[in-house]
C-alpha positions in Angstrom: -12.8 -3.9 11.9 -13.1 -3.0 8.2 -10.7 -0.1 8.5 -8.2 -2.4 10.3 -8.5 -4.7 7.3 -7.8 -1.9 4.9 -4.7 -0.8 6.8 -3.3 -4.4 6.9 -4.2 -4.8 3.2 -2.4 -1.5 2.6 0.7 -2.7 4.4 0.7 -5.9 2.4 0.4 -3.8 -0.7 3.4 -1.9 0.4 5.3 -5.2 0.9 4.4 -6.7 -2.4 5.1 -3.6 -4.4 8.6 -3.5 -3.0 8.8 -7.3 -3.5 8.3 -6.7 -7.3 11.9 -5.3 -7.3 13.2 -8.7 -6.1 11.3 -11.0 -8.4 13.4 -10.0 -11.4 10.5 -10.1 -13.7 9.0 -13.1 -11.8 12.1 -15.2 -12.6 13.1 -15.6 -9.0 11.0 -18.3 -7.3 10.9 -17.4 -3.6 10.5 -13.6 -4.1 7.8 -14.3 -6.8 5.8 -16.6 -4.6 6.0 -14.2 -1.7 5.0 -11.2 -3.9 2.1 -13.1 -5.5 0.9 -14.3 -2.0 1.1 -10.7 -0.9 -1.0 -9.5 -3.8 -3.7 -12.1 -3.3 -3.9 -11.6 0.5 -4.0 -7.8 0.1 -6.8 -7.8 -2.4 -8.7 -10.4 -0.4 -8.6 -8.3 2.8 -9.6 -5.2 0.8 -12.6 -7.1 -0.7 -13.7 -8.1 2.8 -13.4 -4.5 4.0 -15.3 -3.3 0.9 -18.4 -5.2 2.1 -19.0 -2.4 4.7 -16.9 0.6 3.5 -17.4 2.7 0.4 -15.2 1.2 -2.3 -13.8 4.5 -3.5 -12.7 5.5 -0.1 -11.4 2.0 0.9 -9.5 1.6 -2.4 -8.0 5.1 -2.2 -6.7 4.5 1.4 -5.4 1.1 0.4 -3.5 2.5 -2.6 -2.3 5.5 -0.6 -0.9 3.3 2.2 0.9 1.1 -0.4 2.2 4.0 -2.4 3.4 6.0 0.6 5.0 3.0 2.2 6.7 1.8 -1.0 8.1 5.3 -1.6 9.4 5.5 2.0 10.9 2.0 1.8 12.5 2.8 -1.5 14.1 5.9 -0.1 15.3 4.3 3.2 16.4 0.9 1.9 16.8 1.0 -1.9 18.7 4.3 -2.3 15.9 6.1 -4.1 16.1 9.9 -4.0 14.8 11.6 -0.9 14.5 15.2 -2.2 12.6 17.9 -0.3 10.0 18.0 -3.0 9.4 14.3 -2.9 9.1 14.3 0.9 6.7 17.2 0.7 4.4 15.4 -1.8 4.6 12.2 0.2 3.4 14.3 3.2 0.5 15.5 1.1 -0.3 11.9 0.3 -0.3 11.1 4.0 -2.6 14.0 4.7 -5.0 12.8 1.9 -5.0 9.2 3.3 -5.9 10.5 6.8 -8.5 12.8 5.4 -10.2 10.0 3.4 -10.2 7.8 6.5 -11.6 10.5 8.8 -14.4 11.5 6.4 -15.3 7.9 5.6 -18.7 6.7 6.7 -17.6 4.2 9.3 
């Protein structure tokens, strides 16, 4: 259950990090409220998961999911560059996330 919470928290982090683009410096009400709610819920779920997982591993997986997802969403929907080098390093990040999860203690 703890790993499921980390994954959901990571997906929320991916969402709120992309949401930052739409807040316009937290001047747009609806995107700002949704982004702040995503931040709070993401960290809350991570804190629950950290009760039974090593914080270093849980945090690294959480950040990795958010970073990987935000980069992919940026390339697919926001017109960010999808160079071969960028895709290669995102692949390395994915391998790292999986490796941390597999070698975790739960």
